[in-house]
N, C-alpha and C positions, 0 to 999 in steps of 0.2 A: 335870668332863667337857666336852671341847670340842664345840662345835656342828658338825655336818657341814657342809662347805664349801658343798654345794648349797643348804642352808638358809640359811647365813650370807650367802650372795650376794644373797638376796632381802630381807634386813632393810632396806635403804634404801627398799625400796617401801612397807613399812608404817610406817617412821619418819615419813613425810610425812603420815599420817593421825592425827588427834588423839583420835579415838574411834570405836568401832563405829557409833554413831549417825551420825557423818559419813559412814561408808562406806555407810550405808543411804540417805542423802538427797542426797549429792553425787556426780554422775556421774563426776567426775575420781577422787574417792576410791574409788568403787565399782570402777572399772577397775584401780586400783592393788592393791585387795584380790583382785581376780580374777586378776590376774598373780601376786600372791604365793601363791595357792592352787592354781595350775595344776600338773598332774603334772609330775613330773621325767622328762624323755625319756631321760636318760643313766643313770637309777638302776634297778637290778634287785635283787630280793630276794635275800638271801644263800642259798646252798645249805646248808640244814640239815634235819635229820630232826625232826619235831614229834610229840610223843606227848601226848595228853590222858589224865591219870591222876587218881588222888587220893591223899592222905596222911591218916592218922588225926589227928583233932583232938579237943580236950576236949568238944566239943559235936556230934561226928559228922565224917564225912569232909569234907576240904577239896579242892575241885577245884583241880588245878594243870595247867599246860602246860610240858612239858619240851622244850627246844631244844638239839640236839646237832649239832656238825659232823659230817659223814660220817665222818671220820677217828676220831671218839671214840665211835661208835655202840655199841660192846661193852665199853666200859670206864668206870670211874668218872672223873669229871672235876670241877673245882672249879664251884661254882654261886653264884648270887646270888638272894636271895628278896626 
């Protein structure tokens, strides 16, 4: 599965940090980590219907969350578990 381009564009920032410990103690590394973790201004959540439900399992119900595009709200669609 390809990495989203917005995320991939930030990989060079963390490539310069050798460890999380470095990011905790080095001001330069800390700034790179902050830049990597900053919110993406141009990203918005996809338009999907979200349903919290459950399915029967061998030891009781299993909670699941179903995401459906608006065009598929009332019909069966392929899924991924």
